[in-house]
Biopython code that builds the backbone (N, CA, C, O; Angstrom):
import numpy as np
from Bio.PDB.StructureBuilder import StructureBuilder

atoms = [
    (1, "MET", "N", (74.990, 26.252, -42.772)),
    (1, "MET", "CA", (74.337, 25.875, -41.521)),
    (1, "MET", "C", (73.407, 26.991, -41.032)),
    (1, "MET", "O", (72.311, 26.706, -40.550)),
    (2, "GLU", "N", (73.824, 28.245, -41.149)),
    (2, "GLU", "CA", (72.996, 29.355, -40.688)),
    (2, "GLU", "C", (71.686, 29.424, -41.464)),
    (2, "GLU", "O", (70.649, 29.745, -40.884)),
    (3, "THR", "N", (71.708, 29.132, -42.760)),
    (3, "THR", "CA", (70.496, 29.111, -43.572)),
    (3, "THR", "C", (69.524, 28.060, -43.062)),
    (3, "THR", "O", (68.317, 28.299, -43.034)),
    (4, "GLN", "N", (70.030, 26.905, -42.662)),
    (4, "GLN", "CA", (69.170, 25.855, -42.117)),
    (4, "GLN", "C", (68.497, 26.320, -40.839)),
    (4, "GLN", "O", (67.310, 26.062, -40.639)),
    (5, "ASN", "N", (69.229, 26.999, -39.971)),
    (5, "ASN", "CA", (68.657, 27.493, -38.716)),
    (5, "ASN", "C", (67.565, 28.516, -38.967)),
    (5, "ASN", "O", (66.526, 28.482, -38.307)),
    (6, "LYS", "N", (67.783, 29.434, -39.918)),
    (6, "LYS", "CA", (66.760, 30.430, -40.243)),
    (6, "LYS", "C", (65.513, 29.755, -40.784)),
    (6, "LYS", "O", (64.396, 30.156, -40.456)),
    (7, "THR", "N", (65.694, 28.742, -41.604)),
    (7, "THR", "CA", (64.552, 28.013, -42.150)),
    (7, "THR", "C", (63.783, 27.323, -41.047)),
    (7, "THR", "O", (62.553, 27.359, -41.032)),
    (8, "ALA", "N", (64.489, 26.695, -40.123)),
    (8, "ALA", "CA", (63.832, 25.995, -39.014)),
    (8, "ALA", "C", (63.042, 26.979, -38.158)),
    (8, "ALA", "O", (61.937, 26.662, -37.719)),
    (9, "VAL", "N", (63.584, 28.152, -37.918)),
    (9, "VAL", "CA", (62.887, 29.167, -37.122)),
    (9, "VAL", "C", (61.663, 29.657, -37.869)),
    (9, "VAL", "O", (60.614, 29.853, -37.255)),
    (10, "ASN", "N", (61.762, 29.863, -39.183)),
    (10, "ASN", "CA", (60.628, 30.334, -39.970)),
    (10, "ASN", "C", (59.509, 29.305, -40.033)),
    (10, "ASN", "O", (58.339, 29.682, -40.088)),
    (11, "GLU", "N", (59.831, 28.030, -40.026)),
    (11, "GLU", "CA", (58.807, 26.988, -40.122)),
    (11, "GLU", "C", (58.082, 26.778, -38.807)),
    (11, "GLU", "O", (56.937, 26.326, -38.804)),
    (12, "ASN", "N", (58.719, 27.093, -37.693)),
    (12, "ASN", "CA", (58.119, 26.931, -36.369)),
    (12, "ASN", "C", (57.895, 28.302, -35.755)),
    (12, "ASN", "O", (58.847, 29.048, -35.527)),
    (13, "ILE", "N", (56.625, 28.638, -35.486)),
    (13, "ILE", "CA", (56.311, 29.946, -34.902)),
    (13, "ILE", "C", (56.337, 29.809, -33.382)),
    (13, "ILE", "O", (55.608, 28.997, -32.813)),
    (14, "PHE", "N", (57.175, 30.602, -32.732)),
    (14, "PHE", "CA", (57.285, 30.542, -31.279)),
    (14, "PHE", "C", (57.065, 31.918, -30.676)),
    (14, "PHE", "O", (57.327, 32.938, -31.314)),
    (15, "ARG", "N", (56.586, 31.937, -29.450)),
    (15, "ARG", "CA", (56.455, 33.189, -28.719)),
    (15, "ARG", "C", (57.844, 33.681, -28.337)),
    (15, "ARG", "O", (58.787, 32.898, -28.222)),
    (16, "ALA", "N", (57.952, 34.968, -28.148)),
    (16, "ALA", "CA", (59.256, 35.552, -27.837)),
    (16, "ALA", "C", (59.794, 35.101, -26.491)),
    (16, "ALA", "O", (61.010, 34.996, -26.329)),
    (17, "THR", "N", (58.929, 34.829, -25.514)),
    (17, "THR", "CA", (59.398, 34.537, -24.157)),
    (17, "THR", "C", (59.358, 33.060, -23.799)),
    (17, "THR", "O", (59.904, 32.677, -22.764)),
    (18, "THR", "N", (58.732, 32.216, -24.612)),
    (18, "THR", "CA", (58.646, 30.793, -24.294)),
    (18, "THR", "C", (58.914, 29.958, -25.531)),
    (18, "THR", "O", (59.031, 30.489, -26.636)),
    (19, "ASP", "N", (59.010, 28.669, -25.347)),
    (19, "ASP", "CA", (59.183, 27.743, -26.464)),
    (19, "ASP", "C", (57.860, 27.131, -26.896)),
    (19, "ASP", "O", (57.849, 26.150, -27.640)),
    (20, "GLN", "N", (56.734, 27.700, -26.437)),
    (20, "GLN", "CA", (55.425, 27.168, -26.782)),
    (20, "GLN", "C", (54.974, 27.722, -28.122)),
    (20, "GLN", "O", (55.150, 28.912, -28.380)),
    (21, "PRO", "N", (54.391, 26.880, -28.992)),
    (21, "PRO", "CA", (53.875, 27.377, -30.275)),
    (21, "PRO", "C", (52.747, 28.387, -30.062)),
    (21, "PRO", "O", (51.971, 28.267, -29.114)),
    (22, "VAL", "N", (52.662, 29.369, -30.935)),
    (22, "VAL", "CA", (51.604, 30.380, -30.879)),
    (22, "VAL", "C", (50.318, 29.752, -31.400)),
    (22, "VAL", "O", (50.322, 29.105, -32.448)),
    (23, "GLU", "N", (49.220, 29.941, -30.675)),
    (23, "GLU", "CA", (47.925, 29.431, -31.140)),
    (23, "GLU", "C", (47.399, 30.343, -32.223)),
    (23, "GLU", "O", (47.413, 31.566, -32.080)),
    (24, "ARG", "N", (46.936, 29.750, -33.306)),
    (24, "ARG", "CA", (46.373, 30.545, -34.390)),
    (24, "ARG", "C", (44.894, 30.776, -34.117)),
    (24, "ARG", "O", (44.215, 29.927, -33.538)),
    (25, "LYS", "N", (44.411, 31.924, -34.537)),
    (25, "LYS", "CA", (42.998, 32.246, -34.346)),
    (25, "LYS", "C", (42.151, 31.407, -35.279)),
    (25, "LYS", "O", (42.552, 31.104, -36.402)),
    (26, "ARG", "N", (40.987, 31.038, -34.806)),
    (26, "ARG", "CA", (40.051, 30.269, -35.621)),
    (26, "ARG", "C", (39.543, 31.139, -36.757)),
    (26, "ARG", "O", (39.169, 32.292, -36.541)),
    (27, "ARG", "N", (39.527, 30.593, -37.964)),
    (27, "ARG", "CA", (39.064, 31.331, -39.147)),
    (27, "ARG", "C", (37.781, 30.701, -39.649)),
    (27, "ARG", "O", (37.713, 29.488, -39.848)),
    (28, "ILE", "N", (36.764, 31.524, -39.855)),
    (28, "ILE", "CA", (35.479, 31.063, -40.380)),
    (28, "ILE", "C", (35.153, 31.905, -41.601)),
    (28, "ILE", "O", (35.131, 33.133, -41.520)),
    (29, "ASN", "N", (34.905, 31.267, -42.712)),
    (29, "ASN", "CA", (34.551, 31.979, -43.923)),
    (29, "ASN", "C", (33.138, 32.541, -43.762)),
    (29, "ASN", "O", (32.223, 31.812, -43.378)),
    (30, "SER", "N", (32.956, 33.818, -44.048)),
    (30, "SER", "CA", (31.649, 34.456, -43.855)),
    (30, "SER", "C", (30.558, 33.791, -44.704)),
    (30, "SER", "O", (29.394, 33.774, -44.303)),
    (31, "SER", "N", (30.912, 33.258, -45.845)),
    (31, "SER", "CA", (29.895, 32.602, -46.683)),
    (31, "SER", "C", (29.300, 31.381, -45.991)),
    (31, "SER", "O", (28.150, 31.023, -46.247)),
    (32, "SER", "N", (30.071, 30.738, -45.118)),
    (32, "SER", "CA", (29.521, 29.596, -44.383)),
    (32, "SER", "C", (28.539, 30.043, -43.303)),
    (32, "SER", "O", (27.676, 29.264, -42.896)),
    (33, "LEU", "N", (28.657, 31.285, -42.834)),
    (33, "LEU", "CA", (27.715, 31.821, -41.853)),
    (33, "LEU", "C", (26.454, 32.359, -42.520)),
    (33, "LEU", "O", (25.344, 32.108, -42.051)),
    (34, "PHE", "N", (26.624, 33.093, -43.606)),
    (34, "PHE", "CA", (25.495, 33.790, -44.226)),
    (34, "PHE", "C", (24.659, 32.909, -45.150)),
    (34, "PHE", "O", (23.440, 33.070, -45.201)),
    (35, "ARG", "N", (25.274, 31.995, -45.872)),
    (35, "ARG", "CA", (24.552, 31.083, -46.772)),
    (35, "ARG", "C", (23.477, 31.777, -47.598)),
    (35, "ARG", "O", (22.291, 31.489, -47.436)),
    (36, "GLU", "N", (23.869, 32.665, -48.459)),
    (36, "GLU", "CA", (22.969, 33.382, -49.386)),
    (36, "GLU", "C", (22.124, 34.465, -48.717)),
    (36, "GLU", "O", (21.324, 35.109, -49.395)),
    (37, "ARG", "N", (22.272, 34.684, -47.431)),
    (37, "ARG", "CA", (21.530, 35.742, -46.738)),
    (37, "ARG", "C", (22.402, 36.969, -46.629)),
    (37, "ARG", "O", (23.616, 36.897, -46.820)),
    (38, "LYS", "N", (21.789, 38.089, -46.325)),
    (38, "LYS", "CA", (22.519, 39.351, -46.149)),
    (38, "LYS", "C", (22.701, 39.718, -44.677)),
    (38, "LYS", "O", (23.503, 40.593, -44.352)),
    (39, "ASP", "N", (21.960, 39.053, -43.783)),
    (39, "ASP", "CA", (22.146, 39.319, -42.357)),
    (39, "ASP", "C", (21.868, 38.076, -41.533)),
    (39, "ASP", "O", (21.101, 37.198, -41.927)),
    (40, "ILE", "N", (22.524, 38.027, -40.361)),
    (40, "ILE", "CA", (22.341, 36.919, -39.421)),
    (40, "ILE", "C", (22.279, 37.497, -38.016)),
    (40, "ILE", "O", (22.735, 38.615, -37.778)),
    (41, "VAL", "N", (21.720, 36.740, -37.093)),
    (41, "VAL", "CA", (21.657, 37.141, -35.693)),
    (41, "VAL", "C", (22.668, 36.313, -34.916)),
    (41, "VAL", "O", (22.670, 35.084, -34.987)),
    (42, "LEU", "N", (23.526, 37.002, -34.177)),
    (42, "LEU", "CA", (24.497, 36.352, -33.310)),
    (42, "LEU", "C", (24.023, 36.515, -31.872)),
    (42, "LEU", "O", (23.637, 37.610, -31.465)),
    (43, "VAL", "N", (24.050, 35.452, -31.117)),
    (43, "VAL", "CA", (23.661, 35.506, -29.706)),
    (43, "VAL", "C", (24.930, 35.369, -28.872)),
    (43, "VAL", "O", (25.672, 34.392, -28.987)),
    (44, "HIS", "N", (25.159, 36.376, -28.027)),
    (44, "HIS", "CA", (26.327, 36.395, -27.146)),
    (44, "HIS", "C", (25.818, 36.594, -25.731)),
    (44, "HIS", "O", (25.376, 37.684, -25.368)),
    (45, "GLY", "N", (25.881, 35.534, -24.933)),
    (45, "GLY", "CA", (25.286, 35.598, -23.596)),
    (45, "GLY", "C", (23.788, 35.748, -23.742)),
    (45, "GLY", "O", (23.128, 34.895, -24.335)),
    (46, "GLU", "N", (23.255, 36.811, -23.212)),
    (46, "GLU", "CA", (21.821, 37.071, -23.319)),
    (46, "GLU", "C", (21.501, 38.146, -24.355)),
    (46, "GLU", "O", (20.341, 38.521, -24.525)),
    (47, "GLU", "N", (22.518, 38.638, -25.041)),
    (47, "GLU", "CA", (22.345, 39.711, -26.007)),
    (47, "GLU", "C", (22.307, 39.178, -27.438)),
    (47, "GLU", "O", (22.948, 38.179, -27.761)),
    (48, "GLU", "N", (21.536, 39.870, -28.292)),
    (48, "GLU", "CA", (21.475, 39.526, -29.712)),
    (48, "GLU", "C", (22.082, 40.662, -30.524)),
    (48, "GLU", "O", (21.834, 41.839, -30.260)),
    (49, "TYR", "N", (22.872, 40.289, -31.506)),
    (49, "TYR", "CA", (23.506, 41.240, -32.406)),
    (49, "TYR", "C", (23.183, 40.836, -33.835)),
    (49, "TYR", "O", (23.046, 39.650, -34.137)),
    (50, "VAL", "N", (23.062, 41.825, -34.714)),
    (50, "VAL", "CA", (22.818, 41.544, -36.127)),
    (50, "VAL", "C", (24.113, 41.840, -36.885)),
    (50, "VAL", "O", (24.673, 42.932, -36.789)),
    (51, "LEU", "N", (24.567, 40.854, -37.631)),
    (51, "LEU", "CA", (25.732, 41.012, -38.493)),
    (51, "LEU", "C", (25.223, 41.007, -39.919)),
    (51, "LEU", "O", (24.577, 40.052, -40.350)),
    (52, "ARG", "N", (25.514, 42.079, -40.658)),
    (52, "ARG", "CA", (24.983, 42.143, -42.017)),
    (52, "ARG", "C", (26.056, 42.545, -43.010)),
    (52, "ARG", "O", (27.058, 43.172, -42.666)),
    (53, "ILE", "N", (25.810, 42.162, -44.258)),
    (53, "ILE", "CA", (26.687, 42.515, -45.362)),
    (53, "ILE", "C", (26.071, 43.715, -46.080)),
    (53, "ILE", "O", (24.905, 43.678, -46.474)),
    (54, "THR", "N", (26.849, 44.765, -46.247)),
    (54, "THR", "CA", (26.359, 45.964, -46.933)),
    (54, "THR", "C", (26.408, 45.771, -48.450)),
    (54, "THR", "O", (26.931, 44.774, -48.949)),
    (55, "ARG", "N", (25.857, 46.738, -49.163)),
    (55, "ARG", "CA", (25.914, 46.710, -50.639)),
    (55, "ARG", "C", (27.343, 46.727, -51.155)),
    (55, "ARG", "O", (27.626, 46.246, -52.251)),
    (56, "ASN", "N", (28.256, 47.298, -50.337)),
    (56, "ASN", "CA", (29.662, 47.378, -50.727)),
    (56, "ASN", "C", (30.475, 46.165, -50.284)),
    (56, "ASN", "O", (31.692, 46.124, -50.469)),
    (57, "GLY", "N", (29.787, 45.163, -49.689)),
    (57, "GLY", "CA", (30.477, 43.953, -49.276)),
    (57, "GLY", "C", (31.175, 44.045, -47.925)),
    (57, "GLY", "O", (31.955, 43.162, -47.566)),
    (58, "LYS", "N", (30.901, 45.106, -47.177)),
    (58, "LYS", "CA", (31.483, 45.266, -45.839)),
    (58, "LYS", "C", (30.575, 44.613, -44.806)),
    (58, "LYS", "O", (29.390, 44.400, -45.061)),
    (59, "LEU", "N", (31.131, 44.294, -43.641)),
    (59, "LEU", "CA", (30.343, 43.738, -42.543)),
    (59, "LEU", "C", (30.059, 44.802, -41.507)),
    (59, "LEU", "O", (30.936, 45.591, -41.153)),
    (60, "ILE", "N", (28.819, 44.821, -41.020)),
    (60, "ILE", "CA", (28.416, 45.753, -39.957)),
    (60, "ILE", "C", (27.749, 44.937, -38.851)),
    (60, "ILE", "O", (26.843, 44.143, -39.107)),
    (61, "LEU", "N", (28.216, 45.148, -37.608)),
    (61, "LEU", "CA", (27.640, 44.479, -36.452)),
    (61, "LEU", "C", (26.893, 45.522, -35.631)),
    (61, "LEU", "O", (27.472, 46.529, -35.223)),
    (62, "THR", "N", (25.585, 45.276, -35.386)),
    (62, "THR", "CA", (24.783, 46.202, -34.578)),
    (62, "THR", "C", (24.080, 45.430, -33.480)),
    (62, "THR", "O", (23.865, 44.222, -33.583)),
    (63, "LYS", "N", (23.730, 46.142, -32.441)),
    (63, "LYS", "CA", (23.022, 45.531, -31.309)),
    (63, "LYS", "C", (21.545, 45.763, -31.471)),
    (63, "LYS", "O", (20.757, 45.333, -30.630)),
]
sb = StructureBuilder()
sb.init_structure("model")
sb.init_model(0)
sb.init_chain("A")
sb.init_seg("    ")
for serial, (resi, resn, name, xyz) in enumerate(atoms, 1):
    if name == "N":
        sb.init_residue(resn, " ", resi, " ")
    sb.init_atom(name, np.array(xyz, "f"), 0.0, 1.0, " ", f" {name:<3s}", serial, name[0])
structure = sb.get_structure()
C-alpha cells in the first residue's frame, strides 16, 4: 500500500502548502523562434532586445 501512495504522489505534482497543481513553465524550442536565422528582435513593452545564437551555440540577449 505504501508503494501505491508514493507512486500517486510522484504522478501528481503539488505545492508544499496547498493541494493545487504546480503550473509548468511554457517551453518554446529556440529553432521555432530563429528559423534558420542567427538573431531575432524581441519587443518587450516599448523596448527592443536582440537575441542571438553565438558560434558556440549559446544565446545572448542584448538591448
